[in-house]
C-alpha positions in Angstrom: -2.3 -9.9 6.5 -6.0 -10.2 5.8 -5.9 -9.1 2.2 -9.4 -9.3 1.6 -10.5 -7.3 4.6 -7.8 -5.1 3.6 -9.5 -4.6 -0.1 -12.8 -4.0 1.5 -11.4 -1.3 3.7 -9.6 0.3 0.9 -12.7 0.3 -1.0 -14.7 1.8 1.7 -12.2 4.6 2.3 -10.6 5.6 -1.0 -12.5 3.9 -3.8 -10.5 2.9 -6.8 -11.1 -0.1 -9.0 -10.8 -3.7 -7.9 -7.3 -4.3 -9.6 -5.8 -1.2 -7.8 -7.1 -2.6 -4.3 -5.9 -6.2 -5.1 -2.4 -5.1 -6.1 -2.0 -3.0 -2.9 -3.3 -5.9 -0.8 -0.9 -8.0 -2.4 1.8 -5.4 -1.5 0.8 -5.1 2.0 0.9 -8.9 2.5 4.2 -9.1 0.9 5.5 -6.1 3.0 4.1 -8.0 6.2 5.5 -11.2 5.3 8.9 -9.7 4.9 9.1 -8.7 8.6 10.8 -5.5 7.5 8.1 -3.1 8.9 8.1 -5.1 12.0 11.8 -4.8 12.4 12.1 -0.9 11.5 8.9 0.3 13.2 8.5 -2.1 16.0 4.9 -3.6 15.1 2.9 -5.6 12.9 0.7 -4.2 10.1 -2.8 -4.0 10.5 -5.6 -3.1 8.2 -6.4 -0.3 10.4 -3.0 1.2 10.4 -2.5 1.1 6.7 -6.0 2.9 6.3 -4.7 5.3 8.9 -1.4 5.7 7.0 -3.1 6.1 3.6 -5.4 8.6 4.9 -2.5 11.1 5.5 -1.5 11.1 2.0 -3.1 14.5 0.0 -7.0 14.2 -0.4 -7.0 14.3 -4.2 -4.6 11.2 -4.4 -5.7 7.9 -5.8 -5.4 4.8 -3.6 -2.5 3.8 -5.8 -0.9 7.2 -5.0 -1.8 7.0 -1.3 0.1 3.7 -0.9 3.1 4.9 -3.0 3.1 8.3 -0.8 3.4 6.2 2.2 6.0 3.7 0.7 8.0 6.8 -0.3 7.9 8.0 3.5 9.1 4.8 4.9 11.8 4.7 2.2 13.0 7.9 3.4 12.8 7.1 6.9 14.3 3.6 6.7 15.2 2.7 3.3 14.3 -0.5 1.5 10.6 0.2 0.9 10.8 1.0 -2.8 10.4 -2.6 -3.9 7.2 -2.4 -2.4 5.7 0.5 -4.3 3.2 -0.1 -7.1 3.5 1.4 -10.6 0.6 2.1 -12.9 0.9 0.3 -16.4 -0.6 2.9 -18.8 -1.7 0.5 -21.8 -4.8 -1.0 -19.8 -4.7 1.4 -16.6 -4.1 -1.7 -14.5 -1.7 -1.7 -11.5 1.3 -3.8 -11.3 4.1 -4.2 -8.7 7.4 -2.2 -9.3 9.8 -5.1 -9.5 
């Protein structure tokens, strides 16, 4: 998973701030490294696929909401994706992993 390329693609498609895009890229890398998506869906994650999947989320969603929407859909379909979701820490508005 090319996290830098993903961060650029997320910025181009959905905006958000750099910390949001960075944490999503980190979660995408962790998801790819886990092999879970490969096992469940039969193919490796790619930047273009992530952008395509996030594009299916409701139009008024932030980039974090889009990611969590997709993780929720995968969790419903296969189970075990909740650990890759992102939560927002309200004190400074930054994003953090949901661990």
